[in-house]
C-alpha positions as CSV (number, residue, x, y, z in Angstrom):
1,M,0.0,0.0,0.1
2,S,1.5,3.2,-1.0
3,T,2.2,6.2,1.4
4,W,-0.6,8.6,0.4
5,Q,-3.3,5.5,0.4
6,Q,-2.4,4.7,3.9
7,H,-2.4,8.2,4.5
8,A,-6.1,8.7,3.4
9,Q,-7.2,5.3,5.0
10,S,-5.9,6.8,8.5
11,T,-7.9,10.0,7.9
12,T,-11.4,8.3,7.5
13,T,-13.6,10.2,9.7
14,T,-16.5,8.9,11.6
15,N,-19.4,11.5,12.5
16,N,-21.8,11.0,15.4
17,T,-24.5,13.6,16.8
18,N,-26.1,13.0,20.1
19,Q,-29.4,14.5,21.4
20,S,-27.2,17.0,23.9
21,G,-26.5,18.6,20.6
22,V,-22.6,17.6,20.8
23,N,-20.9,16.8,18.1
24,Y,-18.1,14.0,18.0
25,N,-15.8,14.0,15.1
26,T,-13.0,10.9,14.9
27,N,-9.9,11.4,13.3
28,N,-6.7,9.3,13.6
29,G,-8.6,7.6,16.8
30,A,-8.8,11.3,18.2
31,K,-11.9,12.7,20.1
32,S,-13.1,16.4,19.7
33,V,-16.1,17.8,21.0
34,E,-17.3,20.9,19.8
35,T,-20.4,22.4,21.9
36,L,-23.5,24.6,20.7
37,E,-21.5,27.9,21.7
38,E,-18.2,26.6,20.0
39,L,-20.5,25.8,16.6
40,G,-19.3,28.2,13.6
41,E,-15.8,28.6,15.0
42,I,-14.0,25.4,13.5
43,N,-10.2,25.3,14.0
44,H,-8.7,21.8,12.8
45,T,-5.0,23.5,12.2
46,T,-3.3,20.8,14.3
47,V,-5.1,18.0,12.3
48,L,-4.0,19.8,9.3
49,S,-0.5,20.5,10.4
50,G,0.0,16.5,11.3
51,D,-1.6,15.7,7.3
52,F,0.8,18.0,5.5
53,G,3.5,16.6,8.1
54,K,3.1,13.1,6.1
55,L,3.7,14.6,3.1
56,Y,7.1,15.8,4.4
57,N,10.3,14.2,2.3
58,Q,8.1,11.6,0.7
59,S,8.7,10.4,-2.6
60,D,4.9,9.5,-3.0
61,Y,3.0,12.6,-5.1
62,S,6.2,14.6,-5.1
63,D,7.2,16.6,-8.0
64,I,10.1,18.0,-7.5
65,E,13.8,16.7,-5.7
66,L,16.4,19.2,-4.0
67,V,19.9,18.2,-3.8
68,I,22.0,19.4,-1.5
69,E,25.5,18.1,-0.5
70,S,24.8,15.1,-2.3
71,E,21.3,14.5,0.2
72,H,18.2,14.3,-1.8
73,F,15.0,15.8,-0.2
74,Y,11.2,15.2,-1.9
75,A,9.0,18.2,-1.9
76,H,5.9,19.8,-4.1
77,R,6.4,22.7,-5.8
78,I,2.9,24.3,-4.9
79,I,3.8,23.8,-1.0
80,L,7.1,25.4,-1.4
81,A,5.7,28.5,-3.4
82,A,3.0,28.9,-1.3
83,R,5.1,29.4,2.0
84,S,7.9,31.1,0.6
85,E,8.8,33.7,-1.9
86,Y,12.1,32.8,-2.4
87,F,10.7,29.3,-3.6
88,R,7.8,31.0,-5.7
89,A,10.2,33.1,-7.7
90,L,12.7,30.0,-8.3
91,L,10.1,27.5,-9.0
92,Y,7.6,29.7,-11.1
93,G,9.5,32.9,-12.0
94,G,10.4,31.6,-15.5
95,L,13.8,30.5,-14.0
96,R,15.6,27.3,-15.4
97,E,14.6,25.6,-12.1
98,S,10.8,26.9,-13.4
99,Q,10.2,23.8,-16.0
100,H,8.4,21.9,-14.9
101,D,10.4,18.9,-16.8
102,N,13.2,19.5,-14.2
103,N,12.5,17.8,-11.5
104,T,15.8,17.8,-9.6
105,I,17.2,20.6,-8.8
106,E,20.5,21.3,-6.7
107,I,21.0,23.9,-4.4
108,K,24.4,25.2,-3.7
109,E,25.8,27.4,-0.6
110,C,23.2,25.4,1.8
111,K,24.2,23.0,4.5
112,A,21.9,19.7,4.5
113,G,21.3,19.6,8.0
114,A,19.8,22.8,8.2
115,F,17.4,22.6,5.5
116,K,16.1,19.4,6.7
117,I,15.1,21.4,9.7
118,L,13.2,24.3,7.2
119,L,11.6,21.7,5.2
120,L,10.1,20.2,8.2
121,Y,8.7,23.8,9.5
122,I,7.6,24.3,5.9
123,Y,5.3,21.2,6.1
124,T,4.0,21.5,9.0
125,G,5.1,24.9,11.0
126,Q,6.6,23.5,13.8
127,I,10.1,22.5,15.1
128,S,12.3,21.7,17.9
129,L,15.4,23.6,18.6
130,K,16.8,22.2,21.8
131,Q,18.9,19.0,20.4
132,E,20.5,21.1,17.8
133,K,24.1,21.8,17.6
134,E,25.0,25.6,17.6
135,D,26.4,25.5,13.8
136,V,23.6,24.1,12.5
137,L,20.9,26.8,14.1
138,I,23.4,29.7,12.7
139,D,23.0,27.9,9.5
140,L,19.4,27.5,10.1
141,L,19.2,31.5,10.7
142,S,21.1,31.8,7.0
143,L,18.5,30.0,5.3
144,V,15.6,31.8,7.1
145,H,16.9,35.0,6.5
146,Q,17.4,34.0,2.8
147,Y,14.1,32.4,2.1
148,G,12.2,35.4,4.0
149,F,10.6,33.3,7.0
150,E,10.4,36.3,9.2
151,Q,8.1,34.6,12.1
152,L,10.6,31.8,12.1
153,E,13.3,33.9,11.8
154,N,12.3,36.0,14.9
155,S,11.5,33.3,16.9
156,L,15.0,31.4,16.0
157,S,16.5,34.9,17.3
158,I,14.7,34.5,20.7
159,Y,16.0,30.8,20.9
160,L,19.3,32.0,20.4
161,K,19.4,34.9,22.8
162,S,18.4,32.3,25.7
163,I,21.5,30.0,24.9
164,L,24.3,32.4,24.5
165,S,27.5,31.5,26.3
166,L,30.9,32.8,26.1
167,N,31.9,30.4,23.5
168,N,29.0,31.3,21.1
169,V,28.0,35.1,21.5
170,C,30.7,36.3,18.6
171,L,29.3,34.0,16.1
172,I,25.6,34.7,17.0
173,Y,26.2,38.6,17.2
174,D,28.4,38.3,13.4
175,T,25.7,36.6,12.3
176,A,23.2,39.3,13.6
177,C,25.3,41.5,12.2
178,L,25.4,40.0,9.1
179,F,21.7,39.9,8.7
180,E,20.9,43.1,10.4
181,L,19.0,41.5,13.1
182,N,18.7,44.5,15.4
183,A,17.3,42.7,18.3
184,L,19.5,39.7,18.7
185,K,22.4,42.4,17.7
186,I,21.6,44.2,20.4
187,H,21.2,41.5,23.3
188,C,24.5,39.6,21.9
189,A,26.4,42.9,22.7
190,Q,25.0,43.5,25.7
191,F,26.3,40.2,26.7
192,I,29.8,40.6,25.3
193,D,29.3,43.8,27.2
194,N,29.1,41.8,30.5
195,Y,32.0,39.4,30.1
196,A,34.1,41.6,28.1
197,T,37.4,40.7,30.1
198,E,36.9,36.9,29.8
199,I,35.4,37.3,26.0
200,I,38.3,39.6,24.6
201,K,40.7,36.6,25.5
202,T,39.0,34.2,23.5
203,S,39.7,33.1,19.6
204,E,36.2,33.4,18.8
205,F,36.5,37.0,19.1
206,L,39.4,37.6,17.3
207,A,37.3,35.2,14.5
208,L,34.6,38.1,14.1
209,S,34.2,40.2,10.7
210,S,35.5,43.5,10.4
211,E,32.2,45.1,10.6
212,A,31.3,42.9,14.3
213,F,34.8,43.3,16.0
214,S,34.4,47.2,15.3
215,S,31.4,47.8,16.6
216,I,32.1,46.0,19.6
217,I,35.5,48.1,20.3
218,S,33.6,51.3,19.8
219,R,31.4,50.6,22.7
220,D,31.4,52.8,25.6
221,S,30.2,50.1,27.6
222,F,32.6,47.5,26.3
223,H,34.7,48.0,29.9
224,C,37.7,46.4,30.0
225,P,41.6,48.1,30.5
226,E,42.4,50.2,27.0
227,I,46.1,48.1,26.4
228,E,43.6,44.7,26.6
229,I,42.2,46.1,23.8
230,F,45.0,47.2,22.0
231,H,46.1,44.0,22.3
232,A,43.3,42.4,20.9
233,V,43.2,44.6,17.9
234,K,46.5,43.7,17.4
235,N,46.2,39.6,17.6
236,W,42.8,40.7,15.2
237,H,45.2,41.7,12.9
238,E,47.5,39.0,12.7
239,Y,44.8,36.6,13.1
240,H,43.3,37.3,9.8
241,Y,46.1,38.6,7.6
242,R,49.6,37.0,9.2
243,D,50.0,35.7,5.5
244,Q,49.7,38.6,3.8
245,N,52.3,41.1,5.5
246,E,52.6,42.8,2.1
247,N,49.2,42.8,1.1
248,C,47.5,44.0,4.5
249,P,44.5,45.9,3.8
250,P,44.4,49.1,6.2
251,F,42.3,48.6,8.9
252,D,42.1,52.4,10.3
253,N,38.4,51.8,10.7
254,I,39.6,49.5,13.5
255,V,42.6,51.0,15.0
256,S,41.0,54.1,15.4
257,K,38.5,52.8,17.7
258,V,41.4,52.1,20.2
259,R,41.3,55.1,23.1
260,L,44.9,56.3,23.8
261,T,43.9,58.9,26.1
262,L,43.0,56.0,28.4
263,M,46.4,54.6,28.7
264,S,48.9,55.2,30.7
265,M,52.2,57.2,29.7
266,S,54.0,54.1,30.0
267,E,51.9,51.8,27.9
268,L,52.2,54.4,25.3
269,L,55.8,54.8,25.0
270,K,56.7,51.3,25.6
271,I,54.1,49.2,24.4
272,V,51.8,51.2,21.5
273,R,54.9,53.1,20.3
274,Y,56.7,50.3,19.1
275,S,53.6,48.2,17.7
276,N,53.4,50.2,14.2
277,L,49.7,50.4,14.7
278,F,49.4,54.4,15.0
279,D,51.2,57.2,13.4
280,L,53.5,58.8,16.1
281,N,51.7,61.6,15.8
282,H,48.5,60.1,17.1
283,I,50.2,58.7,20.2
284,M,52.2,62.4,20.5
285,D,48.5,63.8,20.6
286,A,47.3,61.7,23.4
287,I,50.4,62.5,25.6
288,D,49.8,65.8,25.4
289,A,46.0,65.2,26.0
290,I,46.8,63.5,29.2
291,H,49.3,65.7,30.0
292,L,46.7,69.1,29.5
293,E,44.4,66.9,31.9
294,T,46.7,66.6,34.6
295,N,47.4,70.1,34.2
296,T,44.1,71.5,34.4
297,A,42.7,68.8,36.8
298,S,41.0,71.6,39.4
299,D,39.0,73.3,36.9
300,I,35.7,72.6,37.4
301,N,34.7,72.8,33.7
302,N,36.2,69.8,32.7
303,D,34.4,67.8,31.1
304,N,34.8,63.9,31.4
305,R,32.9,63.3,28.0
306,N,35.8,64.8,26.4
307,K,37.9,61.7,27.1
308,N,35.6,59.1,26.0
309,Y,35.5,56.9,29.2
310,R,34.2,53.4,29.4
311,G,32.2,51.7,31.8
312,R,29.6,49.1,32.7
313,L,26.3,49.5,31.4
314,R,23.8,47.7,33.7
315,L,20.0,48.5,32.1
316,N,17.5,49.6,34.3
317,E,19.3,48.5,37.6
318,N,19.8,50.9,40.3
319,V,23.8,50.6,40.7
320,A,23.9,52.7,43.9
321,T,23.4,49.8,46.3
322,K,25.4,47.6,48.8
323,A,25.0,44.6,46.8
324,Y,26.8,46.6,44.0
325,L,29.7,47.5,46.3
326,A,28.4,51.0,46.4
327,Q,29.6,53.3,49.5
328,V,29.5,57.1,50.8
329,I,32.5,58.3,51.3
330,T,31.8,61.7,52.5
331,G,28.8,63.5,54.3
332,E,27.5,62.8,58.0
333,M,25.3,59.4,58.9
334,K,26.5,57.7,55.9
335,H,25.1,54.6,56.6
336,T,21.4,55.7,56.0
337,L,21.8,56.8,52.3
338,L,22.3,53.7,50.5
339,D,20.5,51.4,52.8
340,G,17.1,51.2,50.4
341,D,14.9,52.7,53.0
342,A,12.7,55.8,51.6
343,I,10.0,55.8,54.4
344,N,11.5,55.6,57.3
345,Y,12.8,58.8,58.4
346,D,12.2,62.2,60.6
347,L,13.9,65.1,62.1
348,D,16.6,63.0,63.9
349,R,17.3,59.6,61.5
350,G,17.0,58.3,58.3
351,Y,19.4,60.6,56.1
352,T,22.3,61.6,55.3
353,R,23.5,65.3,55.6
354,H,26.3,68.0,55.3
355,L,26.8,71.5,56.3
356,I,26.0,74.0,53.8
357,D,29.1,75.7,52.7
358,D,32.3,76.0,50.5
359,T,33.7,72.9,51.3
360,H,31.0,69.8,52.2
361,N,29.0,67.7,50.2
362,I,27.6,64.1,49.9
363,C,29.6,61.8,47.8
364,I,29.2,58.1,46.8
365,K,31.4,55.6,45.3
366,L,30.1,53.3,42.6
367,D,31.6,49.6,42.4
368,G,33.5,50.8,39.1
369,P,33.0,53.2,36.0
370,S,29.6,53.0,34.8
371,I,27.2,54.5,32.4
372,I,24.4,56.5,33.7
373,N,21.9,58.9,32.3
374,H,19.6,58.9,35.7
375,I,19.9,59.8,39.4
376,K,16.7,59.8,41.7
377,L,17.5,61.6,45.2
378,L,14.9,61.9,47.5
379,L,15.0,65.1,49.6
380,W,14.0,65.9,53.0
381,D,10.5,66.2,53.3
382,K,8.6,66.3,56.2
383,D,8.1,70.2,56.0
384,T,7.4,72.4,53.5
385,R,11.2,73.5,53.2
386,A,13.0,73.5,49.9
387,Y,16.7,73.0,48.6
388,S,18.9,73.5,46.1
389,Y,21.6,71.8,44.6
390,Y,24.2,70.7,41.9
391,I,25.0,67.0,41.1
392,E,28.9,66.6,39.4
393,V,30.1,63.0,38.5
394,S,34.0,61.7,38.2
395,V,36.1,59.0,37.1
396,D,39.2,59.6,38.5
397,N,38.1,61.6,41.5
398,I,40.5,64.1,40.3
399,N,38.2,65.8,37.0
400,W,34.1,66.8,37.5
401,T,31.5,66.8,35.5
402,K,28.8,69.2,36.1
403,V,25.6,66.9,34.9
404,I,22.7,68.7,36.9
405,D,22.9,72.5,38.3
406,Y,19.7,73.0,40.0
407,R,21.5,75.8,42.4
408,A,19.0,78.7,41.1
409,Y,15.4,76.5,41.6
410,L,13.6,75.5,44.6
411,C,13.6,71.5,45.0
412,R,11.3,69.4,47.0
413,S,11.0,65.8,47.9
414,W,11.9,63.3,45.1
415,Q,14.2,64.4,42.4
416,K,13.8,62.4,38.7
417,L,16.9,64.1,37.0
418,Y,17.6,62.4,33.5
419,F,21.2,63.7,31.5
420,P,22.8,62.5,28.3
421,P,24.8,59.2,29.3
422,I,28.1,60.0,31.4
423,V,30.3,57.4,32.5
424,A,31.2,57.8,36.3
425,T,32.4,55.9,39.4
426,Y,32.2,59.3,41.9
427,I,28.8,61.1,42.2
428,R,29.1,64.1,44.1
429,V,25.9,66.0,45.6
430,V,26.2,69.3,46.9
431,G,23.7,71.6,48.7
432,T,23.6,75.4,48.2
433,Y,20.3,76.3,50.2
434,N,17.9,75.2,52.3
435,T,14.8,77.5,53.1
436,V,15.0,76.9,56.9
437,N,18.4,76.1,58.0
438,K,22.3,75.7,56.6
439,V,22.3,72.0,56.5
440,F,21.3,69.8,53.5
441,H,19.8,66.8,54.0
442,L,19.8,63.5,51.7
443,V,17.3,60.8,52.4
444,S,17.7,58.5,49.5
445,M,19.7,58.3,46.2
446,E,19.5,55.9,43.0
447,V,21.7,55.8,40.0
448,F,21.0,54.0,36.7
449,Y,21.1,53.8,33.2
450,M,17.6,54.2,32.3
451,Q,16.2,52.4,28.9
452,K,13.4,55.5,28.8
453,Q,13.2,58.0,26.2
454,F,13.4,61.6,27.8
455,A,13.9,65.1,26.6
456,L,16.4,68.0,27.8
457,I,17.1,71.3,27.2
458,G,20.2,71.9,28.9
459,D,20.1,69.8,32.3
460,I,16.2,70.6,32.8
461,H,13.9,68.0,31.5
462,V,11.2,68.5,29.1
463,P,8.6,66.3,30.2
464,I,5.5,64.9,28.3
465,E,3.4,63.5,30.8
466,N,1.5,65.5,33.8
467,M,4.5,66.2,36.3
468,A,1.8,67.9,38.9
469,T,0.7,64.9,40.5
470,I,0.7,63.4,44.4
471,E,3.2,60.7,42.5
472,G,5.3,63.1,41.1
473,S,5.9,64.9,44.5
474,A,4.0,67.8,43.4
475,V,2.2,69.9,46.4
476,V,-0.9,72.5,46.6
477,S,0.7,75.2,49.0
478,E,-2.3,77.8,49.1
479,G,-5.8,77.1,48.4
480,V,-8.8,75.9,50.2
481,S,-10.0,72.3,50.1
482,R,-11.6,69.7,52.2
483,M,-8.8,67.3,50.4
484,R,-5.5,68.2,50.5
485,N,-3.9,68.1,46.9
486,A,-7.4,67.5,45.7
487,L,-6.1,69.2,42.9
488,I,-3.7,67.0,42.0
489,N,-5.0,63.7,42.9
490,G,-6.2,62.9,39.3
491,D,-9.8,62.9,40.5
492,Y,-12.0,65.1,37.9
493,Q,-14.9,63.0,38.1
494,S,-16.1,63.1,41.9
495,Y,-17.0,66.6,42.6
496,D,-20.5,68.3,43.8
497,W,-21.1,71.4,45.7
498,D,-19.5,70.6,48.8
499,S,-16.2,68.9,47.5
500,G,-13.9,67.3,44.7
501,Y,-12.8,71.2,44.0
502,T,-9.8,73.7,45.4
503,C,-11.2,77.2,45.6
504,H,-9.6,80.8,46.8
505,Q,-11.8,83.7,47.7
506,I,-11.3,86.4,44.6
507,G,-9.1,89.2,44.9
508,S,-7.2,87.7,47.7
509,G,-4.5,85.0,46.9
510,G,-4.7,82.6,44.5
511,I,-4.0,78.6,44.3
512,I,-0.5,77.9,44.3
513,I,0.9,74.2,43.0
514,Q,4.8,73.8,43.5
515,L,6.4,71.0,41.4
516,C,9.3,68.8,43.0
517,Q,11.5,70.0,40.5
518,P,11.9,72.9,37.5
519,Y,10.4,71.4,34.7
520,I,10.5,72.9,30.9
521,V,6.6,73.3,29.9
522,S,4.9,75.0,27.5
523,S,1.2,74.2,28.5
524,M,-1.4,73.4,31.0
525,R,-5.1,72.0,31.8
526,L,-7.3,72.8,34.2
527,L,-11.2,71.7,34.9
528,L,-13.1,74.8,36.2
529,W,-15.8,73.6,38.4
530,D,-19.0,73.2,36.2
531,C,-22.0,71.8,38.1
532,D,-23.7,75.0,36.8
533,N,-23.7,77.3,33.7
534,R,-21.5,79.6,35.7
535,S,-17.9,80.9,34.1
536,Y,-14.8,82.0,35.7
537,S,-12.3,84.5,34.7
538,Y,-8.8,84.2,36.0
539,Y,-4.7,84.4,35.2
540,I,-1.9,82.0,35.4
541,E,1.6,82.7,36.4
542,T,4.8,80.7,36.6
543,S,8.2,81.1,38.4
544,Y,11.3,79.2,39.2
545,D,12.2,80.4,42.8
546,N,8.9,81.5,43.8
547,V,10.1,85.3,43.8
548,T,10.2,86.6,40.2
549,W,6.7,85.5,38.6
550,T,5.8,86.0,35.0
551,K,2.0,85.8,33.5
552,V,1.6,83.1,31.2
553,V,-1.9,82.6,30.7
554,D,-4.6,85.7,30.9
555,K,-7.8,85.0,31.2
556,R,-9.7,88.0,32.8
557,T,-11.6,89.4,30.0
558,S,-12.6,86.1,28.7
559,A,-15.7,84.3,30.3
560,C,-14.3,80.7,30.6
561,R,-15.8,77.5,31.9
562,S,-15.2,73.8,32.0
563,W,-12.2,72.1,30.6
564,Q,-9.3,74.4,29.7
565,I,-6.4,73.8,27.8
566,L,-3.8,76.4,27.8
567,T,-0.4,76.8,25.8
568,F,2.1,79.5,25.9
569,A,5.8,79.9,25.1
570,P,8.2,77.2,26.7
571,R,9.9,78.2,30.0
572,I,11.3,76.7,33.1
573,V,8.4,76.2,36.2
574,T,8.6,75.3,39.5
575,F,5.4,77.0,40.9
576,I,2.4,77.6,39.1
577,R,-0.1,80.3,40.7
578,I,-4.2,80.4,39.7
579,C,-5.5,83.4,40.3
580,G,-9.5,84.0,40.1
581,T,-10.6,87.3,38.9
582,H,-14.6,86.9,38.4
583,N,-17.1,84.2,39.2
584,T,-20.5,85.0,37.4
585,A,-22.2,83.3,40.7
586,N,-20.3,84.4,43.4
587,E,-17.0,85.3,45.0
588,V,-14.8,82.4,44.9
589,F,-12.6,80.7,42.1
590,H,-13.2,77.0,42.0
591,C,-10.9,74.3,40.2
592,V,-11.5,71.0,40.5
593,H,-8.3,69.6,38.7
594,F,-4.9,70.4,37.3
595,E,-2.0,69.2,35.0
596,C,1.1,70.4,34.0
597,P,1.9,69.6,31.1
598,C,-1.3,68.7,29.4
599,Q,-1.5,65.1,28.9
600,P,-0.4,64.6,25.2
601,D,-3.5,62.7,24.0
602,A,-5.4,65.9,24.8
603,L,-3.0,68.8,23.8
604,K,-2.5,66.8,20.5
605,S,-6.5,66.9,19.8
606,H,-6.3,70.3,20.6
607,M,-3.6,71.3,18.5
608,N,-5.3,69.6,15.8
609,E,-8.6,71.4,16.2
610,Q,-6.6,74.9,16.5
611,T,-6.8,77.1,13.0
612,S,-4.4,79.5,14.4
613,I,-2.5,79.8,17.7
614,S,-3.0,83.4,19.9
615,T,-1.1,83.6,23.1
616,D,-1.1,86.7,25.6
617,N,1.2,86.2,28.1
618,E,4.3,88.1,28.9
619,K,7.1,87.0,26.6
620,E,10.9,88.0,27.1
621,E,12.6,89.6,24.1
622,N,14.0,87.0,21.4
623,S,12.6,84.0,23.3
624,I,11.2,80.7,21.5
625,E,7.3,81.3,20.6
626,Y,5.2,78.2,21.2
627,E,4.5,77.4,17.6
628,E,8.6,76.8,17.1
629,F,8.7,74.7,20.2
630,Y,5.7,72.4,19.5
631,K,7.2,71.4,16.1
632,H,9.8,69.7,18.2
633,Y,7.9,68.5,21.4
634,E,5.0,66.7,19.1
635,P,7.5,64.4,18.0
636,L,8.1,63.1,21.5
637,F,4.8,62.2,22.2
638,D,5.3,59.1,19.5
639,S,8.9,58.4,20.7
640,T,8.0,57.7,24.5
641,N,5.8,54.8,23.1
642,N,8.5,53.6,20.5
643,T,9.5,49.9,21.1
644,N,11.1,49.7,17.6
645,V,14.6,48.2,18.3
646,S,16.3,49.3,15.5
647,S,15.4,53.1,15.7
648,M,17.0,52.7,19.4
649,I,20.7,52.7,18.8
650,D,23.1,55.5,19.0
651,N,26.5,56.0,17.1
652,K,28.0,54.6,20.3
653,T,25.8,51.9,20.3
654,L,24.0,52.2,23.5
655,I,20.6,52.1,24.2
656,Q,19.5,55.3,23.0
657,T,17.2,57.2,25.2
658,H,17.4,61.3,25.3
659,T,16.9,64.1,22.8
660,I,18.2,67.2,22.9
661,L,15.6,69.8,21.9
662,P,17.9,72.8,19.8
663,F,17.0,75.7,22.5
664,M,19.1,77.1,25.1
665,I,18.6,78.4,28.4
666,K,20.0,81.7,30.1
667,S,21.0,82.1,33.6
668,K,18.4,84.2,35.9
669,S,15.6,83.5,33.1
670,A,12.8,81.5,32.9
671,A,12.5,81.7,29.3
672,I,13.9,79.4,26.5
673,Y,16.0,80.8,23.8
674,P,17.3,79.6,20.1
675,I,20.7,78.1,20.0
676,E,21.8,79.9,17.5
677,Q,21.5,82.9,19.9
678,E,24.3,81.5,22.3
679,N,26.6,81.1,19.2
680,D,25.6,84.8,18.1
681,E,26.4,86.2,21.6
682,K,29.7,84.1,21.5
683,N,31.0,85.8,18.1
684,E,30.2,89.2,18.9
């Protein structure tokens, strides 16, 4: 009996229907039950897969024979064409292989072991990878990419991530680079970063292609002694071109990735100098740079970014913990800062402090050079006090770079600080002002490289989401309400005549919201009490220091009710004061809900409805208009939700997280200015 006859006999079905409305279908001895609720939604794909699987590599009814490495595979043209664009073009595209009298096709540059697995997938849609050797999996990935099986390529990449080891990661990374599999490429690169000092000594590392080798040693996160990277470059060149001494192709692209300024003078003069890999002028330039750095170590404006340090990259992990061997090296009551307790603190305990003067500070030391872009601080917040401070980082405890400078601003409670990626071993927090006394109190400190999108102008965060929330450590410092901070608790539905709003007497004071730190904002949204048909008039002022106020919204001549979406020229904001000037019902101004900035969906909808934008706020001369700012701000709405890995790699192959908007801030001003203006002033 032929295979096809056996198959036909084995798939004979018997249908029985009982009185209860349950249909029993018998197929290959298996019984499936379809209840009345499931009728009309039939799914027998597992049976279909099994039936097609019986045709896999069988000569019966086969109309094509594929020869790979002298091994013969039987297949069916129509199935191959239906499953793959590559085979459709090959077998039905008018090529020599598409002639139906050509029943035997030899496929070259293909491994039989890998093709056998792929052919099984073509017929069944399922394969098991756990028993396959790594070289077979790499060959399979190559075939899958060539034949356009995107789903299988993705699944295979995920499996390869799970089996990475010191021995196979370089081969897998090379393959990911070749086929531009960015998710797999990034995962492999991070694995190599984590074990850089071990992997750099392996023969597999030397076997990398020039593109893969160059991309790895160019990473800031490929952290190991620079002299070892130099030796690896030298060994890589000998590994690939040792028999072509006179015909060696130039490899300046690889040599240039070695960072000479990270080596010692002794290494440069005694080892690198005699390698003939570098022009002597490049070595002398590095020596001059090291010498200049030594002589300018006390310069507070010296920037660590210029030296191009390498450091460990631990994504989304707090590296300022005792588990990572971080320690507080200066400050009083050191033991509390990194203990992870951000709840149990009061007037006498639970914080680290320093006297506010020109010499004292709080400094932590990480376990080694680390790439960071985010610091979280908890300032002591058991009363209404506010602080000013700045933060510097250093690799060597000699040359310092200021990453945050909030000396001009009043800050409170949790500080969520973002800055461009930088390598740091030491982090120094220097308090400069306390509204109550001369002591700076720090309850908690966390340090990260956050894989999160954020935007900056200077060292100030440009937020997309509402920062005027209780979770964001904002407070309502002035205004009357039955519930403290009701204005920013996120509830804009539960309000009536007696509760759910914050108010102030018209003509006396206002409602003041204090954000936890300075932000650059250009919009607000508020809900005026609207349980009847009354209307209000009001204006809004902002300040960064609670002293200098600027009117950003003026609705004193307008009759306003219910939801208000307000836009104005971008500026640095810490304090917001809402002053009601008129109520058609009584002498009290009522506000139910407040956001700063306006939530992106609401703002985007509002902007789409506007035919023109008119702003009546006070605006500093030459500062940025709202329309110009919004052109750069609106694209950030989508980038915060972007999970496309291929768009998240910067020129140093770190995970891209930040956007620097093309504007600048000025000292003692809350306004935002064009960055070109800074260059013009320097030229003058």
